[in-house]
N, C-alpha and C positions, 0 to 999 in steps of 0.2 A: 266947602262943607266939611264938618268933622267926620272922619271915618271911624265907625264904632268898633274897630278891631285892629289890634297891633300886628296881626299876622297877615293882613291884607297884602296881596301881591306876592306873598311868600308861599302860602299853601294853595292847593288846587281846588279848594272848596267854592269860594265865592269870587265871581268875576265882576260884579256890578256894584260893590259896596260904595264906590266913589260916585255913583250916579244917583241923583235924587229919585225917590221912589216913583213919583209921578212920571218922570222921564223914562224910567224902566218900563212902566206900563204902556206908555205911548210907543216905545220901541218894539215891544213884543207884539202889540196890536198890529202895528204896521207890517212886521215880518210875517205874521200869520196871513194877513190879507194879501200881501204881495205874492207869497209862495203859492197859496191856493188859487188866487185869481189867475195867475200865470199858468199853472199846471192844468186848470180846468177850463182855461180860455173863457173866463167870465167877461162878457162885454155888456155890462149892465149900466143903466144910468146911476149917478151917485146916490140917489134916494133908495133905489133898489139894493145897491151894495150895502148901504147902511142898515137896511132891514135884514139882509142875509147875514152880515157879520155883526153879531151882537156885541155891545160894549164889554171889554174884558172885565172879568170878575177879580177885583183886587183881593189880596190876602188881608184879613182883619189884623193879622200880626206880621208886619214886615220883618221883624226880628223875633227870636225866641219861639219860632213856630215848628221846628223840626221835632217830631216825636220818634224818629228813628235815625240811627247813624251807624257807620262802620269806621273804626279807627285802627291805625297801625300801632302795635306795641313794638317799640324799637329800642335797641341798645347800640351805642356807638363803640368804636374800638377801645375807648377808655373805660367802658363799663357804665357809662352814663345812660340812664333810662329816659325815654320820652314817650309821649302818647299823642298822636295827631294824624295829619294827612301828609301825603307826598307833596313835595314841590312839583309844580306842573312839569311833566315831561321827564321826571327822574324818579329814583327810589330813595332820595333823601327825605327824611321825615321831619316836618316842622312840629316842634313841641307845642301843643295847643291844650293846656290844662282846662281852659274854659272857652267856649265858642258862642258868639252872640246870636247865631241862628238856631242853636240847640235849645230845646225846652230847658228851663232852669233845673228841673229835676234830673235831667241827663247829666248836666254839668256837675251837679252835686254828687252823683254816683261816681263819675270819673275822678273828681277831686278826692273823695273819701277813700276809694279803693285802690287807685293807681298812682296818685300824685306823690311826689317826694320820695321818701324812703319807706313807703307803705310795704308791708310784707306781702310777697307774692310766691306762688308755689314753684316757680321755675324762672330761669333767665328769659329776657325778651329776645326776640329775633333781631339779627343784624341785617336789615333790609337792603343795605348797599352791597352786601356780598352776593355773588352769583350762585354760590353752592348752596345746596339744601342743608339745613341745620336741624337735626333731630333734637327733641327734648326741649323745645322753646315755645313760649307764648308768642303768637304772631299777630293776631287781630282780635279785636273785641267788637261785637255787634250789640247795640243797645236799642231797645224798643220800649216805648213808654205809652201808657194809656192814661191821659189826663182825667178822664171821667171816673176812673176807678183808683187812680194813684198807684197803679202797679207798673213795675219795670221788669223786663226780661233781658238777661245778659248772656250772650253766647261767647265763650272763650274758644277761639280757634287756635289749636296748638299742633305741634309736629311730633307728638308722641311723648307727652309728659306722663309720668307715673300716675296712674289713676288714684291710688291711695292718697298721694300728696294733694292732688286736685280736690278730692272729696273732702279731706280734712280742712283745707283752706276754704272751700266753698261753704262748708257748714259754719265756719267762724264768721264769715262776712254776710251770709244770707240773712234776709229779714222776711217778715210775713208778706211784705209787698215787693220783694225782690227775688225772682227765680233765676237760678244760675244753671247753665247748660254748657256742654262741651261739643266741639266740632273738630274731629281729628283730620288733619291734612297730611297727605302722603307726598312723596317726591313727585308723583304723577300729577298732583293737583296744581303744580306750578304756581300761577299767580291767583288762584281762586281764594276768595276770602272765607267761604263756607263750603264744606263738603255736603253731600246729598242728605245726610242725616245728622241728628244731634242726640246726645244722651243727657238725661237730667242728672244734675249733681246735688243740688240743695235748693231749699225754698219751694214755693209753689211750682207744681209741674206744668201749669198752663197760665197764660196771660189773660186776665179778665179785661176784655176790651168792649167798650160801650159805644154804639153808633146808632143815632136816631132812636134812642129809647130802648134798643135791643142789646142785651148783654151776650157777648160771645166768649166762649172759653177756647182760646187759640193756642195751637202749638207754636214753638218759637220761630219756625220757618214760614208761617203763614204771612202772606203779603197784606199790608194795608197802607193807605196813603200817608205820606210823611207829615203833611201839613194838617195838624188836627184842627186849626182854626177855620179851615175852608172845606173840610171833608163833607160835612153834612149838607152844605149848599151844593156841593159837587154831585153827590149821590141823588139829591132831590131833583136837580136839573136833568140828570140822565134818565130818571124813571118817571118824570112828570107826565101825568095823564095817560099812562100806559094801561091798556086793557085790551084783551082779545082772547083767542083760544089757547095758543101755545106760545110761550116765550123761550127762546134759546139765549142763555147767558154764557157766552163763550169766553174762555180765559178768565173765568169769573172768580178765581180764588176761593175764599171761604164763603162767598155768597152775599156780599153787602148789597149789590144791585138786586139780586134775586129776592132777598128778604124785603126790600123796599117795594118791589113790584108784584110779587107773587099773588097777592090777594086779588089782583085784576085779571088772573088767568086760570083756566081750568088745569093747565099743566105748565110747570116751569122746569126746564132742564138746565142745571148748573154744571158746566163742563170745565175741568181743569186737569192739567197733567201733574199737579202737585198733590201727592197722595195724602200728606198731612193736612193740607187745606181742605180737601174733600172729606177726610175723616172728621175734621172739626165741623163741617157743614152737616154731615150725617147725624152728629150728636144733637144738632139743633132742629132737624127737620120735623119731628113729631108735632111741633107747634105751628107748622105752616102746611096747610092742605095743598097737595099737588106739587110740592117742591121735590125734585128728584136729582140729587147730586150724582154725577158720573165722573169717575176717575179715568180719564183718557185724554190723549191729544185731540185737538179739534179735528184734525184730519181723520183719525181713527173713529171719532164719534160719528162723523158723517158717513163713513164707509161701512161701519158695523152696526150702528144703532138707528140711523134715520131711514126708515122704510118709506116707499112712495106714499103710503097712506098717512104716515106721520108727517111727512113733508108738506102735505096738503093742509095740515092743521096749523102749521107755523105761521103766525101773523106778525110776530115781532122778534127782533134779534138785537142783542147787545154784543159788540165785540170790543175787547180791551187787550189787544195783542202786545207783545214785547216791542222794543224799539225797531226791530227789523220789519215790522208790519205783517201783513197776511201773506201766507203762501199762495201759490197759484191754485192749488187744490181747494183751499178755503174760499178764495174769490169765486171759483167756478161753482162751489156748493151754495153760494149766496146769490146765484143768478136767478132770473125769471123762470128758467126751465126747471131748476132744482127746487125752488120754493115758490110755487105759483101763486100762493095767497098772501105773500109777504106784504105788510102794510107799512111797517116802519123798521128802519135799520139805524141803530145808534152806534157810531164808531167813536171810541174813546182812545185818544192817542197821546203818547208822550214824545212823539217825533213828527213835527209838521211836514218834514220832507217825505217820509214814507207814507204819511196820511195822504198827501197830495197824489203820490203815485197810485195808491190803492183806490182813492176816490175816482181817479180818472178811469180806472178799469171798471169799477162797480157801477158808475153812472153811464157807461157806454152801452147804449141799447137797452137800458133798464127802464122799467116803467116808474121806478122811484125817482124823485127829484130832490135836489138838495134844498132843505127847508131852512136850516140855520146852522151857523158856526159860532160856537161860544168858547172863548179862551178863558182859562182859569190860571191865575198866577200862583200855582202850587209851590213854586220855588223862588221866592223873592231873593234878591241879591245875586242871582245866577242868571244864565242865559236860557235856562230850561223853562218850558211851558207845557201845560196840558191843554188839549183841545178836544171838544166834543162836537162832532158833526152829526146832524140828524137828517136822514133821508126819508121821505114819506111819499105816499101816493099823491 
């Protein structure tokens, strides 16, 4: 087959471009089934296994699907600039002026602003050097909203003069392109983004539309990268949800909460990202009963969930980072802690930690595993999103 990228096997981005898409889907489906069936010791007839493991949801766009990306801004020892990703296992940067999995709009921004001899406000970082290099542009993070046509661009730098940054940003900014900075210190080491950003030029927030709802998001608010599959993903997670109280844990700016809140008397949206919760609070007047809470999930259970409130919780959505749930959170989701829980939906980007957590959550729990649905959010890579539903 023809591989649609000249940088394949050079950069660390895509590992499956040489594999036909149908074969990628079969391989991911098999891995999800094998890992979870083994961890949970599922000994079911083939027909029952097929009912439990729903067919993988393919991406409508196997290429051109990524609405967000993080790229290295690099300069070699001869002063030659490049923009791209690391060679796997190294700090050598592969120059990728256009990427086949990026949304075309992202490629256009990269080509227009950074390609060739385009004027920039500071030198690029030399990533192969071990020492910290002040006064350089190191990374760029791009986030695109196809429904609104808006792009947010965060420049991560190591102390570039702000006046020069602002002057440059004002020259390249557009009504649909917001530009921000993220200042990296020596202590940030390999971090791509610091904990805060500053607005430089263009729109201050990214207009992002999902399931008919328009969100005004700060640049650091998380959303799913595959815009062609996100609406089906959210719809599956929140399908037929209704009850007394919903906990949307690790919920970001509240995509799941917004989709499900009308079915509940109260919905608690919990996330440790202050900017995401601030964005959710700006939207909440339109949704009755939606209560954004800025806290870690552990602190939310220890400080906010009273025994009376716990008895009102009928549904929970958890969408933890790759490391999965902490022991405290798993204990808080037990029969004893949430006695009226009817449904737990676990959204995972790591099938191995999902397996470990489901083994704990299902042990001695009145909830049973009802369905496992894989979504191919990241075609051409080994990554997979999985939604596991446990119900009474």
